[in-house]
C-alpha positions as CSV (number, residue, x, y, z in Angstrom):
1,M,211.6,286.5,98.4
2,R,211.2,283.3,96.5
3,D,214.3,284.1,94.3
4,F,216.3,284.7,97.4
5,Y,215.4,281.3,98.8
6,R,216.0,279.6,95.4
7,A,219.4,281.2,95.0
8,Y,220.7,279.8,98.3
9,V,218.6,276.7,99.1
10,E,221.4,274.3,98.5
11,H,224.0,276.5,100.2
12,P,222.8,277.2,103.7
13,E,226.2,278.8,104.7
14,V,225.8,281.4,101.9
15,L,222.2,281.9,102.9
16,A,223.2,282.6,106.5
17,E,225.7,285.2,105.3
18,A,223.2,286.8,102.8
19,M,220.7,287.2,105.7
20,S,223.3,289.3,107.5
21,V,223.1,292.2,105.0
22,G,220.2,294.4,104.0
23,W,217.5,293.4,101.7
24,T,218.3,296.1,99.1
25,Q,221.9,294.9,98.8
26,N,220.6,291.3,98.4
27,V,218.4,292.5,95.6
28,V,221.3,294.0,93.8
29,I,223.4,290.9,94.2
30,L,220.5,288.6,93.1
31,E,219.8,290.7,90.0
32,A,223.4,290.7,88.9
33,E,224.5,287.7,86.9
34,L,227.1,286.4,89.5
35,T,228.4,283.0,90.4
36,L,227.7,281.7,93.9
37,Q,231.3,282.4,94.8
38,D,231.0,286.0,93.5
39,K,227.7,286.5,95.4
40,L,229.4,285.4,98.6
41,W,232.3,287.7,97.9
42,Y,230.0,290.7,97.5
43,I,227.9,289.8,100.6
44,R,231.1,289.8,102.6
45,A,232.3,293.1,101.0
46,V,228.9,294.7,101.9
47,R,229.5,293.8,105.5
48,R,233.1,294.7,105.6
49,F,232.9,298.0,103.8
50,G,229.3,299.0,104.6
51,W,228.4,299.5,101.0
52,S,225.0,301.0,100.2
53,K,222.8,299.7,97.5
54,V,224.1,302.3,95.0
55,T,227.8,301.7,95.9
56,L,227.3,297.9,95.6
57,A,225.7,298.3,92.2
58,E,228.7,300.4,91.0
59,K,231.2,297.9,92.4
60,I,229.5,295.0,90.6
61,A,229.3,296.9,87.3
62,S,233.1,297.7,87.4
63,A,234.2,294.3,88.6
64,A,233.3,292.3,85.5
65,T,235.8,289.9,84.0
66,S,236.8,289.0,80.4
67,T,235.8,291.4,77.6
68,E,233.2,293.0,79.9
69,E,236.0,294.9,81.7
70,T,236.7,296.9,78.6
71,G,236.2,300.6,79.3
72,N,235.7,300.1,83.1
73,P,237.8,301.9,85.6
74,I,240.2,300.1,87.9
75,Y,238.5,297.9,90.4
76,P,237.8,300.0,93.5
77,L,239.7,297.9,96.0
78,A,242.7,297.8,93.7
79,W,242.4,301.6,93.3
80,R,242.5,302.0,97.0
81,K,245.6,299.9,97.4
82,L,247.4,301.7,94.6
83,T,246.5,305.1,96.0
84,E,247.8,304.0,99.4
85,H,251.2,303.6,97.7
86,G,251.0,306.9,95.8
87,V,250.1,305.3,92.4
88,S,247.5,307.4,90.5
89,C,244.8,305.6,88.6
90,E,243.0,308.7,87.4
91,G,241.6,308.2,83.9
92,K,242.7,304.6,83.6
93,T,240.3,302.1,82.1
94,A,240.6,298.5,81.0
95,R,241.2,297.8,77.4
96,R,241.6,294.4,75.7
97,L,244.9,293.1,74.4
98,T,245.0,293.0,70.6
99,N,247.1,291.0,68.1
100,S,248.8,294.3,67.0
101,D,250.1,294.8,70.5
102,Y,252.5,292.0,69.9
103,D,254.2,294.0,67.1
104,Q,254.0,297.3,69.0
105,Y,255.6,296.4,72.3
106,D,258.8,294.7,73.3
107,L,257.3,292.8,76.3
108,L,253.8,291.7,77.2
109,I,253.5,290.7,80.9
110,G,250.8,288.5,82.3
111,M,249.8,288.1,85.9
112,D,248.8,284.4,85.8
113,R,249.0,281.3,83.6
114,A,245.3,281.7,82.4
115,S,246.1,285.2,81.2
116,L,249.3,284.1,79.6
117,R,247.3,281.4,77.7
118,N,244.8,284.0,76.5
119,M,247.7,286.3,75.5
120,H,249.2,283.4,73.3
121,R,245.8,282.9,71.7
122,I,245.1,286.6,71.0
123,C,248.7,287.3,69.7
124,G,248.8,284.1,67.6
125,G,251.7,282.6,69.6
126,N,254.9,283.8,71.0
127,F,257.3,283.6,68.1
128,A,259.5,286.5,69.2
129,G,259.6,285.6,72.9
130,K,257.7,288.7,74.1
131,L,255.1,287.0,76.4
132,H,256.0,286.4,80.0
133,L,254.6,286.0,83.5
134,L,255.6,288.8,85.9
135,M,256.6,286.5,88.7
136,D,259.0,284.6,86.4
137,Y,261.4,287.5,86.8
138,T,261.5,286.7,90.6
139,D,263.0,283.9,92.7
140,H,259.5,282.6,93.1
141,P,258.0,282.1,89.6
142,G,254.3,281.5,89.0
143,D,251.1,283.5,89.3
144,V,250.6,286.8,91.1
145,A,248.3,286.3,94.1
146,D,244.7,287.0,92.8
147,P,242.9,289.3,95.2
148,W,239.5,288.5,93.5
149,Y,239.6,285.2,95.3
150,T,241.7,286.0,98.4
151,D,240.5,289.6,99.1
152,D,244.2,290.2,100.0
153,F,245.3,293.2,98.0
154,E,248.4,293.6,100.1
155,T,249.9,290.3,99.0
156,T,249.1,291.2,95.4
157,W,250.7,294.6,95.8
158,R,253.9,292.9,97.1
159,D,253.9,290.3,94.3
160,V,253.5,293.0,91.6
161,L,256.0,295.4,93.2
162,T,258.6,292.6,93.5
163,G,258.0,291.4,90.0
164,Y,258.4,294.8,88.5
165,Q,261.5,295.6,90.5
166,E,263.1,292.4,89.3
167,L,262.0,293.1,85.7
168,L,263.4,296.6,85.9
169,K,266.7,295.2,87.2
170,R,266.9,292.8,84.2
171,L,266.1,295.5,81.7
172,R,268.7,297.8,83.2
173,S,271.4,295.1,83.2
174,R,270.6,294.4,79.5
175,E,271.2,298.1,78.8
176,G,274.4,298.1,80.9
177,K,273.0,300.5,83.5
């Protein structure tokens, strides 16, 4: 109880939201090493989707960022959106980009500028012009909408779909098809 109070004492708006979900879900959220913003996101997700303690623990475990994602399945809300559109995610897990990927592939596509910077670092630069942002192939260049912060997987789906359709057009025109 004391940890619960300490976690939110300086953030009464988050405290109020945390008090709207069950104690067992709050324990899972408090025991996970999450930022305040992430805690708030999970509290809202518990309310929105009715996640049990076990489900919440599974969602937190598979929603890590950076190298912690390696080996994890696709994030459940992204999985749901892809499945809605007939895209199978069965057996897919995250893997980390490697320097050798730069030699192996013709294009390496990032979803946002932060990812692109990391891609440059991992690959040792972009000497052959293979690193690109997906949305740069569209008429509205920039970052793909990030559902982690917006909880709007539909906008992300539209961005990704538009980006890949435009990328495919460019690749086909290059091949003369």
